[in-house]
C-alpha positions as CSV (number, residue, x, y, z in Angstrom):
1,M,-0.2,-41.4,10.9
2,K,0.8,-38.7,13.3
3,I,0.3,-35.1,12.4
4,R,3.5,-33.1,13.1
5,I,3.7,-29.4,13.0
6,T,7.1,-28.3,11.7
7,P,8.7,-24.9,10.7
8,L,8.5,-25.8,7.0
9,N,4.7,-26.3,7.4
10,F,4.5,-22.6,8.5
11,A,6.7,-21.6,5.6
12,T,4.4,-23.5,3.2
13,A,1.4,-21.8,4.6
14,F,3.0,-18.4,4.4
15,F,3.9,-18.9,0.7
16,L,0.4,-20.1,-0.1
17,F,-1.0,-17.0,1.7
18,L,1.3,-14.8,-0.3
19,A,0.3,-16.4,-3.6
20,V,-3.5,-16.0,-2.9
21,Y,-2.9,-12.4,-1.6
22,S,-1.0,-11.5,-4.8
23,W,-3.8,-12.9,-6.9
24,V,-6.7,-11.3,-5.0
25,F,-5.2,-7.9,-4.1
26,G,-2.3,-7.6,-6.5
27,I,1.2,-6.5,-6.1
28,K,2.6,-3.5,-7.8
29,I,6.3,-3.3,-8.7
30,S,7.5,0.3,-9.2
31,G,10.5,1.2,-11.3
32,T,10.0,-1.7,-13.8
33,Q,8.5,-1.9,-17.2
34,F,5.7,-4.2,-16.0
35,R,3.8,-2.4,-13.3
36,N,1.3,-5.2,-12.5
37,M,2.5,-8.8,-12.4
38,N,-0.1,-10.4,-10.1
39,T,-0.3,-13.8,-11.9
40,A,3.5,-14.3,-12.3
41,I,4.3,-13.4,-8.8
42,G,1.4,-15.6,-7.5
43,F,2.8,-18.6,-9.5
44,I,6.3,-18.0,-8.1
45,F,5.0,-18.1,-4.6
46,L,3.0,-21.2,-5.4
47,L,6.1,-22.8,-6.8
48,F,8.0,-21.9,-3.6
49,A,5.2,-23.5,-1.5
50,I,5.4,-26.7,-3.5
51,V,9.2,-26.9,-3.2
52,V,9.2,-26.2,0.5
53,S,6.4,-28.8,1.0
54,F,8.5,-31.4,-0.8
55,I,11.6,-30.5,1.2
56,D,9.5,-30.9,4.4
57,L,8.5,-34.4,3.3
58,L,12.1,-35.3,2.6
59,F,13.2,-34.1,6.1
60,R,10.4,-36.0,7.7
61,N,11.6,-39.2,6.2
62,F,15.2,-38.7,7.2
63,F,14.6,-37.5,10.8
64,T,12.0,-39.4,12.8
65,E,12.5,-37.6,16.1
66,N,10.5,-34.4,16.4
67,K,13.2,-32.4,18.2
68,K,15.9,-33.2,15.5
69,L,13.4,-32.4,12.8
70,W,12.7,-29.0,14.2
71,I,16.5,-28.3,14.6
72,V,17.2,-29.4,11.0
73,E,14.3,-27.4,9.5
74,L,15.1,-24.3,11.5
75,S,18.7,-24.6,10.4
76,F,17.6,-25.0,6.8
77,I,15.4,-21.9,7.0
78,T,18.2,-19.9,8.6
79,L,20.7,-21.0,5.9
80,A,18.3,-20.1,3.1
81,A,17.7,-16.7,4.6
82,I,21.4,-16.0,5.0
83,I,22.1,-17.1,1.4
84,F,19.2,-14.9,0.2
85,L,20.6,-11.9,2.0
86,L,24.1,-12.5,0.7
87,V,22.9,-12.7,-2.9
88,K,20.7,-9.7,-2.5
């Protein structure tokens, strides 16, 4: 089995880092009723990491060439970011 580095691997690592960071150092949300939601936000980032990891596995099964895999995953990340900014 070949180890392939893909953009969604970086996204998964980033979400795992954010989950651990929010559990260890905490995140404070100002202007809300709940000032300190470390556990909930950590679990949300952990859920994002699991979903992104699953999507990475799906893309790896559909696209065997590394170049096509990178293009598809970067397009997916770009599309998700655009949708997030439009909804925001």
